[in-house]
C-alpha positions as CSV (number, residue, x, y, z in Angstrom):
1,M,-33.8,20.3,-30.8
2,E,-33.2,16.8,-29.7
3,A,-35.8,15.2,-27.4
4,L,-34.7,13.7,-24.1
5,P,-35.1,9.9,-23.9
6,N,-38.0,8.5,-22.0
7,L,-36.7,7.5,-18.6
8,D,-38.7,5.0,-16.5
9,E,-38.3,5.0,-12.8
10,K,-36.1,1.8,-12.9
11,S,-33.4,3.3,-15.1
12,N,-30.6,5.4,-14.0
13,G,-31.5,8.6,-15.8
14,Y,-28.4,10.5,-14.7
15,A,-26.0,7.8,-16.0
16,M,-28.0,7.7,-19.3
17,I,-27.9,11.4,-19.9
18,N,-24.3,11.6,-18.7
19,S,-23.2,8.9,-21.1
20,M,-25.1,10.7,-23.9
21,A,-23.2,13.9,-23.2
22,Y,-19.9,12.0,-23.1
23,L,-20.6,10.3,-26.4
24,T,-21.5,13.7,-28.0
25,L,-18.3,15.4,-26.6
26,T,-16.2,12.5,-27.6
27,T,-17.6,12.5,-31.2
28,Y,-17.0,16.3,-31.4
29,F,-13.4,16.0,-30.2
30,Q,-12.7,13.2,-32.6
31,Q,-14.1,15.1,-35.5
32,E,-13.0,18.7,-34.8
33,S,-9.7,18.6,-32.9
34,K,-6.6,16.6,-33.7
35,T,-4.8,17.6,-30.5
36,L,-7.7,16.6,-28.3
37,N,-8.3,13.5,-30.3
38,S,-4.7,12.4,-29.8
39,L,-5.0,13.1,-26.0
40,L,-8.2,11.0,-25.9
41,L,-6.4,8.2,-27.7
42,K,-3.5,8.4,-25.3
43,L,-5.8,8.4,-22.3
44,N,-7.7,5.4,-23.7
45,Q,-4.4,3.6,-24.3
46,L,-3.3,4.3,-20.7
47,A,-6.6,3.1,-19.3
48,L,-6.3,-0.1,-21.3
49,W,-2.7,-0.7,-20.1
50,N,-3.7,-0.1,-16.5
51,S,-6.6,-2.5,-16.9
52,R,-4.1,-5.1,-18.2
53,L,-1.9,-4.4,-15.2
54,R,-4.8,-5.0,-12.9
55,D,-5.6,-8.2,-14.7
56,A,-1.9,-9.3,-14.4
57,L,-2.0,-8.7,-10.6
58,P,-5.4,-10.0,-9.6
59,D,-4.3,-11.0,-6.1
60,E,-2.8,-7.5,-5.4
61,P,-5.7,-5.0,-5.6
62,L,-4.0,-2.5,-3.2
63,L,-0.9,-2.6,-5.3
64,T,-2.8,-1.6,-8.4
65,E,-4.5,1.2,-6.5
66,H,-1.1,2.8,-5.7
67,C,0.8,1.9,-8.9
68,H,-0.3,3.2,-12.3
69,I,1.2,3.0,-15.8
70,V,1.9,6.5,-17.1
71,G,3.7,5.8,-20.4
72,L,6.1,3.9,-22.5
73,D,9.6,5.2,-23.1
74,K,11.3,3.3,-25.9
75,A,11.0,-0.3,-24.7
76,A,10.4,0.5,-21.0
77,L,7.0,0.7,-19.4
78,I,6.9,3.6,-16.9
79,V,4.9,3.0,-13.7
80,I,4.5,5.5,-10.9
81,A,3.6,4.8,-7.3
82,D,2.6,7.2,-4.6
83,N,5.3,6.3,-2.0
84,P,8.5,4.2,-1.8
85,H,6.7,1.3,0.0
86,W,4.6,0.5,-3.1
87,V,7.6,0.9,-5.5
88,T,9.5,-1.7,-3.5
89,R,6.6,-4.0,-3.4
90,F,5.9,-3.5,-7.1
91,R,9.5,-4.4,-8.0
92,F,9.0,-7.9,-6.7
93,F,6.4,-8.5,-9.4
94,I,8.3,-7.0,-12.4
95,P,9.7,-10.3,-13.8
96,D,6.3,-12.0,-13.8
97,L,4.6,-8.8,-15.1
98,L,7.0,-8.6,-18.1
99,I,6.0,-12.2,-19.1
100,K,2.3,-11.6,-18.6
101,L,2.1,-8.1,-20.3
102,R,4.1,-9.2,-23.4
103,H,1.2,-11.5,-24.3
104,H,-0.8,-8.5,-25.3
105,P,0.0,-7.2,-28.9
106,D,0.3,-3.6,-27.9
107,L,2.8,-4.4,-25.1
108,K,5.0,-7.0,-27.0
109,Q,7.9,-4.5,-27.3
110,I,8.4,-3.9,-23.6
111,Q,11.8,-5.0,-22.4
112,A,11.7,-3.4,-18.9
113,I,9.4,-1.9,-16.4
114,C,10.6,1.2,-14.6
115,C,8.8,2.2,-11.4
116,K,9.2,5.6,-9.9
117,V,7.8,7.5,-6.9
118,K,5.6,10.4,-7.5
119,P,3.8,11.4,-4.2
120,L,0.2,12.4,-4.3
121,Y,-0.3,16.1,-4.2
122,N,-0.9,17.4,-0.7
123,A,-1.6,21.0,0.0
124,A,0.9,22.6,2.3
125,P,-0.4,22.5,5.9
126,K,-1.8,25.8,7.1
127,K,0.4,27.6,9.5
128,I,-1.0,27.5,13.0
129,R,-1.3,30.9,14.4
130,R,-0.3,30.9,18.0
131,Q,-2.8,32.4,20.3
132,R,-1.6,35.6,21.8
133,L,-0.7,35.3,25.4
134,T,-3.0,37.3,27.7
135,I,-2.4,38.0,31.4
136,S,-4.5,39.3,34.2
137,K,-4.4,42.9,35.3
138,N,-2.8,41.9,38.6
139,T,0.0,40.0,36.8
140,A,0.5,43.0,34.5
141,D,0.9,45.4,37.5
142,V,3.5,43.1,39.1
143,L,5.5,43.0,35.9
144,Q,5.3,46.8,35.5
145,S,6.5,47.3,39.1
146,T,9.3,44.8,38.6
147,A,10.3,46.5,35.3
148,H,10.7,49.9,37.2
149,K,13.0,48.3,39.7
150,I,15.3,46.5,37.2
151,Q,18.5,48.1,35.9
152,D,18.9,45.9,32.8
153,K,17.4,47.8,29.9
154,K,16.6,44.8,27.7
155,L,14.9,42.9,30.5
156,K,13.0,46.0,31.5
157,A,11.7,46.4,27.9
158,V,10.7,42.7,27.7
159,L,8.8,42.9,31.0
160,K,7.0,46.1,30.0
161,K,6.0,44.5,26.6
162,I,4.6,41.4,28.4
163,A,2.7,43.7,30.9
164,E,1.0,45.3,27.9
165,R,-0.8,42.0,27.1
166,S,-3.2,42.2,30.0
167,F,-6.9,42.0,29.5
């Protein structure tokens, strides 16, 4: 059994243990699973590209929070944004980004940057249940007596139904 490292009060023990677990899992995935290894490589590549995007737009931190590189299709870099506002704003920077990003060896082949909208997932709003109408006993009696005097069958039925909602 592996002994836990000595953690003094000044160190961040949680981060140290957490990073140890991450390294162990990463090592396992790289050794044991080709599929998971390829996913990890792809995730690392996307993280690197997004880091380079942030470096290329240092004066636009909000833009890089809302726009993320999600892949490379042939010679086009695919970027998604969470709403049309950020796509429009991002498109103004595409010519400069192409020049800056092509300086990196793994992005030399890009000829275009395609920016698309993919909204953040929001759960459907819960249906608001309307509170059932309640009326006083006196109002219910008035509606009942009115319903008895009315000849129209539909109106009579509606008035009786409303009168049933009393306290």
